[in-house]
N, C-alpha and C positions, 0 to 999 in steps of 0.2 A: 661450498664451505668457505668461510671467511679465513683469510690469512691473518695470523696474529702479528702485531707489530713487533719488530725486534727491539730489544732494549735500547740500542743505539739511536733508533728513530723516535723514541719517546721524549717529549719535552719534560723538563724539570720545572720546579717552582722554587723560588727563593722563599725560605721559611724563617730565616734568622739573619740578622745583620749586626755588624760591629761598627761603632763610630769612633773617629779619632778624637783628640782632645778638644777640637773646636766644634764637635757635633756633626761633622760631615761623615756620611757613610763611606767606609773604607774597605770593608770585607763583607762577603755574603756566604751563607750556607744554603745548599739546596736540600730538597726532600730526600735525597739519597745520602746526605751527610758530607758531600763534597764541599770544600771551602774554596773560595775564589778571592783573590785580591781584586781591587777595583778594575784594573786593566783586564784581568782575565774575565771578570764578570761582564764587562762591557763587550768584550769579544764574543762571549757566549750569547749575550742578548742580541748583538748585531747579526749573529749567525742563526738566529731563530731557535736557539736551544732552550730558552727560558720562556715559559708561557705567561708569567705574570709581570713582565717588565718589557719596556720598549726603549730604544735608543732615541736621543734627540740632540740637536745642536743648540747649546745655550747662547745667551746673549754675549758671552765671552768668546764665542766661536768654537769652543771645545765640545767634544762629544760627551754626553752624560747619560745616566740611566734614570728612568722614572718608572713607577708602577703603572700598570694598566688601569685606566680610570673606569672602575666598575661601580662607583658610588659607595663602596664599602670602606670606611675609614681604617678598618683593621688590616686591609690589604695594602695600604700605603706603605711603601718600603721603609719610611722612617718610623713606622709603628710596628715593624716586625719584632719578634722576640729577639733579645740580645743574646749573644754567645761569647 
């Protein structure tokens, strides 16, 4: 018999995003309705809690979030539904 995953072990997906006045992603919402500011989102991504995003170090040396490159433009984080 298979064990079912507990809710805490399931990865979430970012389904919506909010941009600040200069167009930079500043907040995210997951498929459970939880909202994250950018730092909280980055921490969740770095901890492997979000399945459709990965962390990376930018040219500026800072840690950032990007969508998983799956070839689907709709899943690009900048193209998520706004909230």
